[in-house]
Every structure is written in structure tokens, then in C-alpha cells.
C-alpha positions in Angstrom: -1.3 6.1 37.2 0.9 4.0 39.5 1.8 4.9 42.9 5.4 6.6 43.8 7.6 4.3 45.9 7.1 7.0 48.6 3.5 6.4 48.4 3.8 2.4 48.8 6.1 2.7 51.6 4.1 5.0 53.9 1.3 3.5 56.2 -1.8 4.5 54.6 -3.1 7.8 56.9 -6.8 6.0 57.7 -7.9 6.2 61.4 -9.4 3.0 63.1 -11.8 3.5 66.0 -9.7 4.5 68.7 -10.6 3.6 72.3 -9.0 4.2 75.7 -8.8 2.7 78.9 -6.8 3.0 81.9 -3.3 1.9 81.7 -2.7 -1.8 83.1 -0.8 -2.1 86.2 -0.1 -6.0 86.0 1.0 -7.9 82.9 0.5 -11.5 81.6 -1.7 -13.3 83.6 -5.4 -14.3 82.3 -5.3 -11.4 79.7 -2.2 -12.5 78.4 -3.5 -16.0 78.5 -6.6 -14.9 76.6 -4.8 -12.6 73.9 -2.6 -15.6 73.0 -5.1 -18.3 72.9 -7.4 -15.8 70.7 -4.5 -15.3 68.0 -3.7 -19.1 67.7 -7.1 -20.0 67.2 -8.3 -17.5 64.5 -5.0 -17.8 62.5 -3.4 -21.7 62.9 -5.0 -24.6 62.0 -6.2 -26.3 65.2 -4.3 -29.6 64.7 -1.2 -27.2 64.7 -1.7 -25.3 67.6 -1.0 -28.6 70.5 2.2 -29.4 68.2 3.7 -25.8 68.5 2.8 -25.1 72.1 4.3 -28.1 73.3 7.7 -28.1 71.1 8.1 -24.2 71.0 11.7 -23.5 72.9 11.8 -26.8 74.3 14.8 -29.4 74.2 14.6 -31.1 70.7 12.0 -28.8 69.7 12.1 -25.2 67.6 13.4 -22.2 68.9 10.8 -19.4 68.7 11.1 -17.0 66.0 10.5 -13.9 68.2 13.1 -12.4 70.7 16.3 -13.6 71.9 15.6 -14.3 75.4 17.3 -17.4 76.5 15.9 -20.8 77.5 16.3 -22.5 81.1 19.7 -24.8 81.1 17.5 -27.3 83.7 13.8 -28.3 83.6 11.2 -26.6 81.3 7.7 -25.9 81.7 5.4 -28.6 80.7 2.9 -26.3 79.7 5.3 -24.5 77.2 8.3 -22.3 77.3 6.5 -19.7 75.2 5.1 -16.5 76.1 1.7 -14.1 74.6 3.8 -12.5 71.9 5.8 -15.8 70.9 2.4 -17.6 70.2 1.3 -14.4 68.4 4.5 -14.9 66.5 3.8 -18.2 65.5 -0.2 -17.4 64.4 1.4 -14.8 62.2 4.6 -17.2 60.4 2.3 -20.4 60.7 -1.1 -18.8 59.9 -3.2 -21.3 57.8 -4.2 -19.1 55.0 -1.8 -19.2 51.9 -0.7 -16.8 49.0 -0.7 -18.2 45.4 -0.5 -17.1 42.0 -4.2 -16.2 41.8 -3.7 -13.9 44.8 -1.1 -11.6 43.1 -3.4 -11.9 39.8 -6.3 -10.6 41.5 -4.3 -7.6 43.8 -1.9 -5.5 42.2 1.4 -3.9 44.0 -0.4 -0.6 44.1 -3.7 -2.0 45.6 -1.8 -3.9 48.2 0.5 -1.0 49.3 -2.9 0.6 50.3 -3.6 -1.8 53.0 -2.7 -1.1 56.5 0.8 -3.2 57.8 -1.8 -5.4 60.1 -3.8 -6.2 56.8 -0.6 -6.9 54.7 0.6 -9.4 57.2 -2.8 -11.4 57.7 -2.8 -11.9 54.0 -1.2 -15.2 54.3 1.7 -17.1 54.1 3.8 -17.1 51.1 3.5 -20.5 49.2 5.5 -20.2 45.8 8.0 -18.1 44.2 7.1 -15.0 42.5 8.4 -12.2 40.0 7.9 -8.7 39.4 8.8 -7.7 35.8 9.9 -4.6 34.7 6.8 -2.2 34.3 4.8 -4.8 35.7 1.7 -4.2 37.9 1.3 -7.7 39.1 3.6 -10.3 40.7 3.5 -13.2 38.7 4.9 -17.0 39.3 8.4 -18.2 38.6 9.9 -21.5 39.0 13.1 -21.6 41.4 15.6 -22.5 38.6 14.6 -19.4 36.8 14.6 -17.3 39.9 18.0 -18.3 40.6 19.5 -17.9 37.4 17.9 -13.9 37.2 19.6 -13.2 40.5 23.1 -14.5 39.0 22.2 -12.4 35.7 21.6 -9.5 37.6 24.7 -9.6 40.1 27.3 -11.0 37.4 25.9 -7.7 35.3 27.5 -5.2 37.6 30.7 -3.4 37.0 31.9 -4.4 40.4 30.3 -6.6 43.2 30.6 -3.8 45.8 27.1 -2.6 43.5 25.1 -5.3 45.7 24.1 -5.3 49.0 23.0 -8.2 51.0 20.8 -7.6 54.5 20.5 -10.3 56.9 17.5 -10.3 59.8 17.9 -12.0 62.9 15.8 -14.7 62.4 18.2 -16.4 59.7 19.7 -19.5 61.5 23.7 -19.9 62.1 23.8 -22.4 59.0 22.1 -20.1 56.7 23.5 -16.8 57.7 27.2 -18.6 57.6 26.6 -19.8 53.9 25.2 -16.4 53.4 28.0 -14.6 54.5 30.1 -16.7 52.6 28.6 -16.8 49.2 28.8 -12.6 49.7 32.7 -12.9 50.3 33.2 -14.9 47.4 31.2 -12.8 45.1 33.6 -10.3 45.8 32.1 -7.9 48.3 31.6 -7.4 52.4 28.3 -5.4 51.8 26.6 -7.3 54.3 23.9 -4.6 56.2 22.0 -6.3 58.7 19.5 -5.7 61.4 22.3 -5.2 64.1 23.3 -2.0 62.9 19.6 -0.7 63.8 19.5 -1.9 67.1 22.6 -3.3 69.2 25.3 -2.3 66.8 26.1 0.4 69.6 26.1 -2.1 72.7 28.7 -4.1 70.5 30.8 -1.2 69.9 31.0 0.1 73.6 31.3 -3.5 75.1 33.9 -4.3 72.9 36.1 -1.2 73.3 35.2 -1.4 77.4 35.1 -5.5 77.9 36.6 -7.0 74.8 33.5 -8.5 73.8 30.4 -7.2 71.8 27.9 -9.4 74.1 26.4 -9.4 77.6 28.6 -11.2 80.2 25.5 -12.6 82.2 23.6 -16.0 82.3 20.3 -16.5 83.6 21.2 -18.1 86.6 23.4 -14.6 87.4 19.8 -12.8 87.1 18.4 -15.1 89.8 21.4 -14.4 92.1 21.7 -10.6 91.8 21.0 -8.4 94.6 19.9 -5.7 92.1 18.9 -5.2 88.6 18.5 -2.4 86.7 16.6 -2.5 83.6 16.9 0.7 81.6 15.2 1.6 78.2 13.3 -1.5 78.1 9.5 -2.8 78.0 10.2 -6.6 78.8 6.6 -7.4 78.9 6.3 -6.7 75.3 9.4 -7.6 73.6 10.8 -10.0 76.0 7.9 -11.6 77.8 9.6 -14.6 79.5 12.4 -12.2 80.9 9.8 -11.4 83.4 9.5 -15.1 84.9 13.7 -14.4 85.5 12.6 -11.2 87.0 10.2 -12.8 89.2 13.3 -15.6 90.6 15.5 -12.4 91.1 12.7 -11.1 93.5 11.8 -14.2 95.1 15.5 -14.6 95.8 15.7 -11.3 97.9 17.0 -9.4 95.0 15.9 -5.5 94.1 14.7 -4.4 90.5 14.7 -0.7 89.4 13.2 0.3 86.1 14.4 3.3 84.2 12.2 4.5 81.3 10.3 7.4 80.2 7.3 5.3 80.4 5.9 3.4 83.0 5.2 -0.2 81.7 3.2 -2.7 83.1 5.4 -5.4 82.9 7.9 -3.9 85.0 5.1 -2.8 87.9 3.5 -6.2 88.5 3.8 -9.9 86.8 1.2 -12.6 87.0 2.7 -16.1 85.7 0.1 -17.4 82.9 1.3 -20.9 83.8 0.4 -20.9 87.7 -3.1 -20.9 88.6 -2.4 -20.1 92.5 -0.5 -16.8 91.2 -3.5 -15.7 88.8 -5.5 -16.1 91.7 -3.3 -14.1 94.1 -2.6 -11.6 91.6 1.3 -11.9 91.2 4.1 -10.2 92.2 5.3 -6.7 92.4 8.7 -6.5 90.2 9.7 -2.9 90.3 11.3 -1.4 93.8 11.9 1.8 92.1 10.4 3.3 89.2 12.9 6.1 87.4 11.0 8.5 84.9 14.0 9.8 83.3 13.3 11.8 80.4 14.1 10.7 77.1 18.0 10.2 76.3 18.6 11.6 80.3 20.3 8.2 80.9 23.9 9.3 81.0 22.9 12.6 83.0 21.2 10.1 85.5 24.1 7.6 85.8 26.7 10.3 85.9 24.6 11.9 89.1 24.9 8.5 90.4 28.2 7.8 89.7 29.5 11.5 91.1 27.5 10.6 94.6 29.3 7.2 94.4 32.8 9.0 94.4 31.6 11.8 97.1 31.2 8.8 99.2 34.4 6.9 98.1 36.0 10.0 99.0 34.6 10.5 102.3 34.1 7.0 103.9 35.9 4.5 101.5 34.9 1.1 100.8 32.5 2.2 98.0 34.4 0.6 94.9 35.7 -2.6 94.5 39.5 -1.1 95.1 40.8 -5.2 94.4 39.1 -5.8 91.3 39.8 -2.0 89.9 43.7 -2.2 90.4 43.8 -5.8 89.2 41.4 -5.9 86.3 40.8 -1.9 84.8 42.5 0.7 83.2 41.7 4.2 82.8 40.4 5.1 86.7 42.6 8.3 87.2 41.3 9.7 83.7 37.8 8.8 84.4 37.5 10.0 87.6 39.4 13.4 86.6 36.7 13.9 83.7 33.7 12.9 86.0 34.7 15.7 88.4 34.0 18.4 85.9 30.4 17.7 85.9 28.0 19.2 88.7 26.0 16.7 90.5 22.5 18.9 90.0 23.0 19.8 86.7 22.9 16.0 85.8 20.3 15.3 87.8 18.2 18.4 86.4 19.0 17.2 82.8 17.9 13.6 83.6 14.4 14.7 84.6 14.4 12.6 87.9 13.4 14.1 91.1 15.9 14.1 94.2 13.7 11.5 96.4 13.5 9.0 93.3 17.6 9.4 92.9 18.2 9.0 96.5 16.1 5.5 96.4 18.2 4.5 93.6 21.4 5.6 95.1 21.1 3.9 98.1 20.5 0.6 96.2 23.3 0.9 94.3 25.6 1.9 97.2 24.5 -1.0 99.2 24.6 -3.8 96.6 27.7 -5.3 95.1 25.9 -8.0 92.8 24.7 -5.5 90.1 22.9 -6.4 86.8 22.2 -3.8 84.2 19.8 -4.7 81.3 18.9 -2.5 78.4 17.6 -2.4 74.9 16.5 0.2 71.9 15.8 2.8 74.4 19.8 3.2 75.5 21.2 2.3 71.7 18.9 4.3 69.5 20.4 7.8 70.2 23.1 9.9 68.4 25.2 9.1 72.0 24.1 5.6 72.4 27.9 4.4 72.6 28.0 6.8 75.7 24.8 5.4 77.3 26.4 2.1 77.3 30.0 2.9 78.4 28.4 5.0 81.4 26.7 1.9 82.6 29.9 -0.2 82.2 31.7 2.3 84.2 29.3 2.1 87.3 29.7 -1.8 87.3 33.1 -1.6 87.1 33.4 1.0 90.2 31.1 -1.6 91.9 33.4 -4.5 90.7 30.4 -6.2 89.2 31.7 -7.7 86.2 32.4 -11.5 85.8 31.1 -12.8 89.2 27.9 -14.6 90.1 24.8 -12.2 89.9 26.7 -9.4 88.2 27.4 -8.1 84.9 26.3 -6.5 81.4 22.9 -7.5 79.9 22.0 -6.5 76.6 18.7 -7.9 75.5 18.5 -8.8 72.1 15.3 -8.6 69.8 15.4 -10.9 66.9 15.8 -14.4 68.0 19.1 -15.4 66.2 20.5 -11.6 65.5 23.5 -12.3 68.0 24.3 -15.6 66.1 24.3 -14.0 62.7 26.9 -11.7 63.7 28.9 -14.5 65.4 29.1 -16.5 62.2 30.4 -13.9 60.1 27.4 -11.6 59.0 29.3 -8.5 59.3 30.0 -5.7 57.0 33.4 -4.9 59.2 34.7 -8.5 60.2 38.0 -8.6 61.8 40.9 -9.7 59.8 41.5 -12.9 61.9 38.0 -14.2 60.6 38.6 -13.3 57.1 41.9 -15.1 57.2 40.3 -18.3 58.3 37.6 -17.6 55.4 40.8 -17.5 53.0 42.9 -20.7 54.6 39.6 -22.9 54.4 37.9 -21.8 50.9 41.3 -20.7 48.9 39.7 -17.2 47.7 41.0 -13.7 49.7 37.9 -11.9 51.0 38.2 -8.3 50.4 39.3 -6.6 53.7 37.5 -3.5 53.2 34.5 -2.9 55.2 31.4 -2.9 53.5 28.0 -1.0 54.1 26.1 -0.7 57.1 22.1 -0.3 56.8 22.4 3.7 56.7 25.4 3.6 54.4 23.7 1.1 52.0 20.4 3.0 51.4 22.5 6.2 50.9 24.7 3.8 48.2 21.2 2.6 46.7 19.8 6.4 46.6 22.9 7.5 44.8 22.7 4.4 42.2 25.8 2.9 43.5 24.2 -0.2 45.0 21.8 -1.6 42.3 21.2 -5.0 43.5 19.1 -5.6 47.1 19.0 -9.0 48.9 17.1 -9.2 51.7 17.6 -12.3 53.7 14.3 -12.0 55.8 13.0 -9.1 57.7 10.9 -6.3 56.4 13.2 -3.8 55.4 11.6 -0.7 54.2 9.4 -0.9 57.9 12.4 -1.0 59.5 14.8 1.7 58.4 14.5 5.3 59.0 13.8 8.2 56.7 11.1 6.3 54.7 10.7 8.5 52.2 14.5 8.7 51.4 14.6 5.1 51.5 11.6 3.8 49.5 13.4 5.9 46.6 16.7 4.2 47.3 14.9 1.1 47.0 13.0 1.8 43.9 16.4 3.3 42.2 17.7 -0.6 42.2 17.8 -2.7 39.4 16.7 -6.0 41.3 15.4 -6.4 44.8 15.0 -9.8 46.2 13.5 -10.8 49.6 13.1 -13.9 51.4 10.4 -14.6 53.4 7.9 -16.7 54.9 4.9 -14.1 54.6 3.6 -10.9 52.9 5.1 -7.5 53.9 5.6 -3.7 52.8 9.1 -4.5 51.3 7.5 -6.6 48.6 5.7 -3.7 47.6 8.5 -1.2 47.4 10.5 -2.7 44.9 13.4 -1.8 42.3 12.8 -2.1 38.9 12.6 -5.8 39.3 11.7 -7.9 42.1 11.6 -11.3 43.7 9.9 -12.8 46.4 11.5 -16.3 47.6 9.1 -17.9 50.1 11.0 -19.9 52.9 10.0 -22.3 55.1 8.9 -21.1 59.1 11.0 -21.9 61.9 8.5 -24.5 62.9 8.4 -26.6 59.6 10.3 -29.8 58.7 13.1 -28.9 56.6 13.3 -32.2 54.4 16.4 -32.7 52.4 18.3 -35.3 50.7 19.6 -36.6 54.0 16.7 -36.6 55.8 15.1 -33.5 58.1 17.6 -31.0 58.9 18.3 -29.6 62.3 19.7 -26.0 62.7 20.9 -23.6 65.3 20.6 -20.2 66.9 22.6 -18.0 69.5 20.5 -16.4 72.3 21.0 -13.0 73.8 23.2 -15.0 76.6 25.7 -16.6 74.1 24.1 -20.2 74.2 23.9 -22.1 71.1 20.9 -25.0 70.5 19.5 -26.5 68.3 16.1 -25.9 66.4 14.4 -28.4 64.1 10.6 -28.1 63.0 7.5 -30.1 63.8 5.0 -29.1 61.4 4.9 -30.3 57.9 5.5 -27.6 55.5 2.4 -25.5 54.1 3.8 -25.8 50.8 6.1 -27.9 48.9 7.3 -25.0 46.9 9.0 -23.6 49.7 12.8 -23.7 50.2 14.8 -23.6 53.3 17.1 -20.7 53.8 19.8 -22.5 53.4 18.9 -24.1 50.0 17.8 -20.7 48.8 21.6 -19.4 49.5 22.8 -22.5 48.2 21.0 -22.0 44.6 21.8 -18.5 44.4 25.1 -18.8 44.9 25.7 -21.8 42.6 23.8 -20.0 39.9 25.9 -16.8 40.4 29.3 -18.2 40.8 28.9 -21.2 38.6 32.5 -23.1 37.6 34.6 -19.9 38.8 33.5 -20.9 42.5 35.7 -22.6 44.7 33.0 -24.3 47.1 30.7 -27.1 46.2 27.6 -25.2 47.0 24.9 -27.8 46.3 26.4 -30.3 48.8 25.4 -27.6 51.7 21.9 -28.0 51.2 21.9 -31.8 50.8 23.4 -32.2 54.7 23.6 -29.1 57.3 25.8 -31.1 59.5 28.5 -30.1 56.6 27.8 -26.7 57.1 28.5 -27.2 61.1 31.7 -28.7 60.3 32.9 -25.8 58.6 31.8 -23.3 61.0 33.7 -25.4 63.8 36.9 -24.7 61.7 36.3 -20.7 60.7 34.6 -19.7 63.8 36.0 -19.5 67.4 34.3 -21.5 70.0 32.4 -24.0 67.4 35.0 -26.8 67.9 33.3 -29.9 67.7 29.9 -28.2 67.0 27.9 -31.1 65.9 28.8 -33.2 68.7 28.1 -30.1 71.2 24.2 -29.1 69.4 23.4 -32.8 70.6 23.4 -31.5 74.3 20.1 -31.0 75.2 20.1 -27.3 76.5 23.2 -26.4 73.8 26.3 -24.9 74.7 27.8 -21.7 75.6 30.4 -20.1 73.6 33.3 -18.5 75.3 32.9 -15.1 76.9 35.9 -13.5 78.5 34.1 -10.9 80.4 32.3 -13.4 82.3 35.5 -15.1 83.4 37.5 -11.6 83.8 39.5 -11.8 81.1 39.3 -8.5 78.8 40.7 -8.8 75.3 40.7 -5.0 74.7 43.8 -3.1 73.7 44.9 -2.7 77.0 44.0 -6.0 78.4 41.8 -5.0 81.2 38.3 -3.6 81.2 38.4 0.2 80.4 37.0 3.2 82.2 35.6 5.6 79.7 34.7 9.5 79.8 31.4 10.3 78.3 29.6 13.4 77.6 26.0 14.5 78.3 24.0 14.9 75.3 24.6 18.4 73.5 21.2 19.1 72.4 18.7 21.8 73.4 14.8 21.7 72.2 13.8 24.8 70.3 10.6 26.6 71.2 7.7 24.3 70.4 9.7 21.1 69.9 9.3 17.9 71.5 11.8 15.4 71.9 10.1 11.9 70.3 11.0 8.5 70.5 9.5 5.4 68.3 8.2 2.4 70.3 6.2 -0.6 69.8 2.7 -1.6 70.9 1.8 -4.7 72.7 0.3 -6.2 69.7 4.0 -5.9 67.8 7.1 -7.6 67.3 9.6 -5.2 65.3 7.5 -4.4 62.3 5.2 -7.3 62.5 1.7 -6.0 63.4 -0.3 -8.5 65.5 -3.1 -6.4 66.1 -4.0 -3.0 66.7 -4.3 -3.1 70.5 -1.6 -1.6 72.9 -3.3 -3.5 75.8 -1.1 -2.5 78.7 -1.1 1.2 77.9 -4.6 1.4 77.3 -4.8 1.9 73.9 -7.1 0.0 71.8 -7.8 -0.3 68.0 -5.5 2.3 66.5 -1.8 2.8 66.0 -1.6 6.4 64.3 -1.6 7.8 68.0 1.0 10.4 69.7 1.2 9.9 73.4 1.8 13.4 75.0 2.5 14.8 78.6 -1.1 16.4 79.5 0.7 19.9 80.5 2.4 19.7 77.0 -1.4 19.1 75.5 -2.9 22.3 77.5 0.2 24.5 76.5 -0.4 23.7 73.0 -4.3 23.8 73.1 -4.8 20.4 72.2 -7.3 18.0 73.5 -7.7 14.1 73.9 -8.1 12.2 70.4 -7.7 15.7 68.8 -6.0 15.4 65.2 -2.5 16.6 64.8 0.3 16.4 62.0 3.9 15.9 63.0 7.0 17.4 61.7 10.8 16.9 62.4 13.6 19.2 60.9 16.9 18.0 60.6 20.2 19.9 58.9 17.5 22.0 56.8 15.3 19.0 55.5 11.4 19.0 56.9 10.1 15.7 57.3 6.4 15.3 57.8 3.8 12.5 59.2 0.3 13.5 59.2 -3.0 12.3 60.9 -2.2 11.4 64.6 -4.3 11.2 67.4 -3.4 12.6 70.7 -3.5 10.6 73.9 -2.8 12.1 77.5 -0.2 9.9 79.0 2.1 9.6 82.0 5.4 10.7 80.0 7.9 13.1 81.0 7.5 17.2 80.0 9.0 18.0 76.7 8.4 14.3 75.1 6.4 12.4 73.7 6.0 8.6 71.8 4.6 7.3 68.7 4.4 3.7 67.2 6.8 2.6 64.4 6.6 2.0 61.6 4.1 4.8 61.2 6.7 7.5 62.4 9.9 5.9 60.6 9.6 9.0 58.4 10.4 11.3 60.6 13.6 10.0 61.7 16.4 11.3 59.5 18.6 9.1 57.9 22.0 11.0 59.0 21.0 11.3 62.4 22.5 8.3 64.1 25.1 7.0 66.9 28.8 8.0 66.6 31.0 4.8 66.1 28.3 2.6 65.6 26.0 4.3 62.8 22.8 3.0 64.9 19.6 5.2 63.8 18.5 7.9 66.5 14.8 6.5 66.6 14.6 7.4 70.1 15.7 11.1 69.9 13.8 13.1 66.9 12.8 16.6 67.6 9.3 17.4 66.4 6.7 20.0 66.4 2.9 19.2 66.8 0.4 21.0 64.8 -3.2 20.9 64.8 -4.7 19.4 61.9 
């Protein structure tokens, strides 16, 4: 009997051999260098390692498929502009082992689903397109033409285009993403859920409302010149390691750093540049001046406490707020102050879980600094009140006049390498009408103005049989989304699921009635087309668009680029009814960029600008104090404290990455900085909470969450005592995504609340 979709979606409940060491107090250095080198030597062809390491993130080279941290505008390191996890990403995507048809002939879908995510990912690079027929147990080979026809047949058999959903991962380039959304809109739907829906959608919503642009306002140079950088809900050493080099420059230039996070993270304590022998000998540099161990989702309370004390000082002495900036550039101050005065300082501080001593240390810095940058990531965006979290940060920056000037502003640190660029070029289920009008003017068809499905809405639609075809452009959808059991059944309800991927992942094993795997080129591989090797482009976290061009020969002649896949599917689906000559774009990507230049604001002379070695900056109104909001100014907002209380015995759980992980990709089984080795099925708990429950180190426990009367379970985890606030706990995803309710999400943004899940812990 075959496994159920739910069984295939859940990670196997098997333990490895857990070993615990003291958490690290320093990051990168020799340890990072050794780990990166070890991965590269183990998985990449030796002849490719030098090409990768000298061309990744370099001018004229290729962009790392990992995080979206920007590259320096000026000179870049001759030793390589990459980090430990960047080289791990390349070891994963450019691994020498290949998966051909014989692999699938020898391994059924059920058998592969029994592997861990680490084992699945290390099975190898996908080398040829594969097809799983209805009722089939094994994938079988299929040629590209037949595969495209099969997709077209399924799409054209739908009663309405809205019965299809087209997901996008953040690794998709600007060229592929633009063509993808163009095809989807000409097909007749706006169902374009993307990974932004699961990470920084809340940031985009909050920043658009308050500052008029859903992106950060700072540049790398601003970070170097900031007087104070606040890093909130973020673990740069694991998720964006090259950010540590920028923070090192902040410190060297006299700036201060405050880190606000439930867990103490080694990368924000101390950093040793692995490219500097002298720094490795001297032990690196201390980064955080103050560490604030805020309780999970206590950020609004902490920032509101800061705001209350700033207001108190302003009313007592004056000269605390930037009165000139506020008068000229902001709106809503009176309503904001009136609402702020309804809160009590002591109540806010208590709700934050932060001691008065630590609060005072942070307050003194905020009070006396005028060039402030606030950086944040998923620790703020994956809560039901995520939008409020971001708006409260903006309130602080507005009071201090720390927007639109050197060394100050907002810095949402994006995850995947082109997640911001995909949204810029049109991958958005709720695209503005002005963009749709340009599509109509350019191509002669009228895109639907009706908003499409976000990720959460798409999952519900699949579960309810309202979506029958799912197309995934990159990513590992089933391991990224919340509520694993529900989402697995949603995928299984589809008639067809399609995934464009470089390597095997769990989403290929949780399928619709039929399934296709489209293997594509990796970022580091040369993209040969009729007009020669193609250049593509990406946008980083700070709004810089730069070129990316592969340097390695493709690992298989059967691979296609993402652009070629989109054009092939579009041509096979729309046929003669299309107003677009799709195949010409796959021959010459310059033509794609010419179109983007006409349709997307900020891309005039795209092809010319892309030849600039460091790329070019997109327009950013907030950077220039031009706020394109409804009021024409930057807006203060009123934000409530989170309205929830734990029941007796409950803990608040946040899902996190290990150090050997990027998003859903598992590079290994270690979490070196936190002192955890050879295991992923663990739960970090406060030791006092362990004592109350009679739990011991490494004891096996089961986890439960209850939301709106629905109980979700995740069994067999080992307890690890850790320095985490009381009543809080942390677990790795995707292992505990099954506990995250689909209907618990951020207001306005619909970002899953994966960082504030109420759970109970029971002995096995």
C-alpha cells in the first residue's frame, strides 16, 4: 500500500546521534573556513571549485543563489566575495552526483519519501525531465516537447484559468520572472503566489503604508556610516553571513550595534573575518554592544517602551525628536502620540521580557544617536501582528529623523537571492493597476484586475479543489509552507503538479495525480542559446540590479534555463491565440530586458545599465525623502501590543534554521554556533521550563499545537536546555511546520505566523 500524501510530506521521525557542545561565542574564522572547504571538496568537482570561488558575487561573474545581501559597489575581495553558507549553497546546487532515469527506476516515490531532507537533497542534480503518470509509483523519462504539451493540455482543460496556481521561488532571475508572470497573465489569471508571501510580505505592507515603498531605504555605505544599528529578529551569521563584514565596518567607524532576539546568536556577539589571517590570529571583533533577550513576539512592547521614554524626555527637555523633519516630512504625529500615551511603560517593559538594566543601556544609545538603521528579518515578519512590528520600528526612525539621510533608515534583510527582484518585475498576486495597464499597452491583451491567490489562499484553494494545476518555479514548496498535513493533501488534490528545479527535494514526492519535474540550469552554469551565452540579472536587498552569468559547463545537455522553460510552456499552452512570440525571448535575453524597460518603472536603458560592473540602483523615494504614500508624507501609525496569553502549560514556539541550512535546503546535520551536532529533531527550551515539566536533557518529547479547536502534532523531539526566555522554545523547520496553523497569519500581509506558535510539550 502506497504512502499517504501526509506521510510523504512529513520528515521521518528518526534520530541520528545527538551531541551537544557549549554554544560558540565567535563566528566565521577558521571554523567557517573549514566547514566551507569541507563541503566544497566533498560535493563539487575539484576542477570547478576555483572557478566558483573566484567568480561568485564578483563583477562579471555570477550571483550566489543563496541570500540577497548586496555586494560592495567598489572593490571586492580578490579571495572571493562569498561566505561559508554561500559555498555550501554551491556545493548543493553544483554537486557532481547526477540523477538520471535509472535512479528513479530503482527508487519509488514512496521509498524516496522515507529519506531525510538532507538525504533527498544530497541524492544529486536532476539531469533530465521526468514524469510521474497517474497511479504510477516511479518517475519515468519524458522529452521536453511532450512535457510542455502535457502542461498545456492540463491548463487548457481547466474550466477557468483561475483553476491554476503559479508559484515562484526567490532564486528566479528577473528575466525568467518577468516572462513567467507575463505568461500567467496572458493565460488569464493572477494566481501568482510567491515566497515573499511567506517571509517579507509584512515588511512590504508596512513600509508601503508608512514610507511609500515596500523596500528598505539604506545602502551598504549607510551601514558603514551609521551611529547605531539595531539588528532585530535576525541571525546574520547563518542566514546572511556577509552582513557581518558590513557590521564590522560599522564598528570600526565608531558605530554601535544592538541585537534584539530571543536567542543569543554567536554571529552578533563576535566576528572573525576568515579572509584575514591577522584577524584570525587576533580573534576578531566584538559586534554587539548590547544584547536584548526579548521574549518571542515581545518586540512591539519593547519598542513601545522606548517610544514612551523618548516622549517623556522630549516633553521634559525637548530636542529629542527631529522636529524639522517631522514637520516637513511626516503625517499623523498627534494621533500617534495620543495613542502612545494610553500605554504604560512598566507594562510594556514587562511584556517584552527585558530587564530594566538592559533597557536603559539601549535607551541611552537611541536617545543620543541620530543616524540609526534598523535591520530585521523573519523574527519580526512571521507573526499575526507582523505588520505592527515593522510599523513600530518606522515610528522610532521617524521620531529621530532617521529616514532618507546618510547612515540612517530601514533595512529589511531579504532571504533568497532575487526574491525582491521577482516582485519588482511583476510576480505579485496583487499587482497595481498601473503595472497591468502597461502590460496591456505593450502586449495588446487585458490582464485580469482581480487579485489572485497568495500562498495561503492557494493552499486552501487546492485543498478545496478550486485549483487543479500547481506550477512551481523553483523552491521546495511543501517543505516551506505551514500546516504540512493540510498542505500535503492540498497538493495531492491537484490533477497536475509541476516543479522547475536544479536538484531533488521533497516537493517532487508529494504530488498531484500526475507530476512533472523540469530540471533547469544552476546559477553558476553557462546558459547557451542561439545568440550565445546569456547574461541575466537579479536585484539584491538594497535595490541594486546586477548581472549574473554562469562560468561552468552545464552538468547535462538535457537541462533548460528557466527562461526557456517558461517560453516552452507558454508556447505549448497559448499557441496561436497568444499575442506574443514566446520563442524569440529564449533565443536572446536582451529582448526580455528591452520589454522590462518599457513596462517596469526604473528600468529605462536596462541593457545599457546592466553593463555597468557594479550594476545600478533602482529609484527609492524613501532614500530621498520622497514618500509616495496617500498623504504624500511618511506616516506615523498606532500599533497594539499582541493580544494573546498562554494557557497553563503552553509555550510560545518559533521555528528557526540550523547553521547547516538555507531556507528548506539542509546542508548537513550540525548547528555549530548553537552547539548542536548530528541532529535536527530537537526543541530548545529554557531550563526552568524544563524543570517545571520534569524534563531532562535529551529526553524525547512530543509537541502539540491547538488553534481554533484543531490539534496538530509533531512527535519525537529531543530536549536541549538553552539560553532562551522563559515560556519560549525553538525548533527547526521544516520538521515542525506541521504545527503551524494555516489560518494563523499576519493581518494585511497573510504571512504565516511561524514564529509564534503555542505548543505543549509532553513526555514520550
